[in-house]
C-alpha positions, 0 to 999 in steps of 0.5 A: 296358263291357269285352267281356273277361272281367274279371281276377281276384285268385286267393285267397291260398295255404293256409299264406302269411302276411299279415304284413309279415316274409312274404316270398312272392309277390304274388298277381296281380288279380282281379274279384270280384263278389257272385255269385262263387260259385267264390270264398267266401272273403269276406276277397277282398272286404275292404279296409282302410285305413290311415289312420294317420300313420306306418308304425310304427302301420300295421305295429301295424294289419296284424299285430294283424289277421294273415291276416283281411286279405289287402289294405290301402289306402294313402292320402294321408295314409300316403303323404305321411308315409312315402312309397313306401317303404312301399308297397313293402315292403308289396307285398314282404312279400305284402299287396296294396296299394290306393294311393287318391291319386286322381291328378287333372291333365293327362294327361301329368302323371297317365300319369307319376305312374301309370307310377312308382306302377305301379313299386311292386308294388301291386294296385290305384290310384284316379284321378278319373274327373271328369279327363276320358277322355284322362287316364282313357286315359292313366293306365289305358295307362300302368299296363298298360304296367308291370302288365297286372293292375293294377287302375286305379279312377276315382273318381265321387263321393266318399261324403261328397258329396250332392246339395246338394254337387253343385249347390254346384260346378256339378254339374246332375243326381242324384248317381246320374246323374253316377256312371253317366256318370263310370262310363261314362266310365271304364270307356270309356277302358281303367279296370278300375273304379270307386269309388262308394258302394254306395247306387249300386252295383246300377244300375251293374251293371244299367245297366253289366254285370259285367265290372268292378270296383266298391270302396265306401268308406262302409262302417260296421257297423250301429249305428256312427257316420257320421263325416264319410261322407254315402252309407253302408251297411253290408257285408251291404248293399254287396256284397248291391248288387253291390260286389267289394270294400268299403273300411273303415277305423275301424270295423276300426282304431279298435276295442278289438278289431280281429281280432274287428270284421274277423272280424265283418264277414267273416261279414257279407259271406261 
């Protein structure tokens, strides 16, 4: 666990636009907790997933959401389709970019990939905690050598998995056991936080402290479908449990009025 105070993401200055054509300086990262009273802006806690297949669709979502959203996740689908240039463009426009490629390979290969990613202007990126301590340390060192403010997040147990799934792949113990074990490993090896379900967030806070980020996918507003997620919570439940950020995709991007849905979620986590 880190002994130093958490690094922080300052709120976006008033008057700056989050549209792609707004050329503003990208703010540096910071940790935000559910009890972070000095930063009341709920937009700091919301990440919208751009789970689309091309830049045109991504830009449309960003345009519709406007300044309701500061941070966007680019995952494997969009990155595979459009490559690093889209990420550069998003970051250069003043948006915060969470690159969610879940690097998992031998330490040298991951370090090399992270070195390239860190030069794209990212705010966050992910690696798999199950890659082991040497890989996690290599990733963290590579990222911070390029950009000390870049947050390296270790994915613990995917929110599509439950205890039965873990048993089938040979992992003994509960989901919580595995999340706690991998999170401790990640923090001990230089990572700035973890990706975990909010169902485990309160346990992570009580056992590992407050000086790290917990990014929670599998967040669904009450009354919406779960899709392929298993360990699902509402936005308010995630923040109350100790999540620093929530990731929401289809409930916002697939809504009839995405901006209204984003505002509704912000009102729940504010």
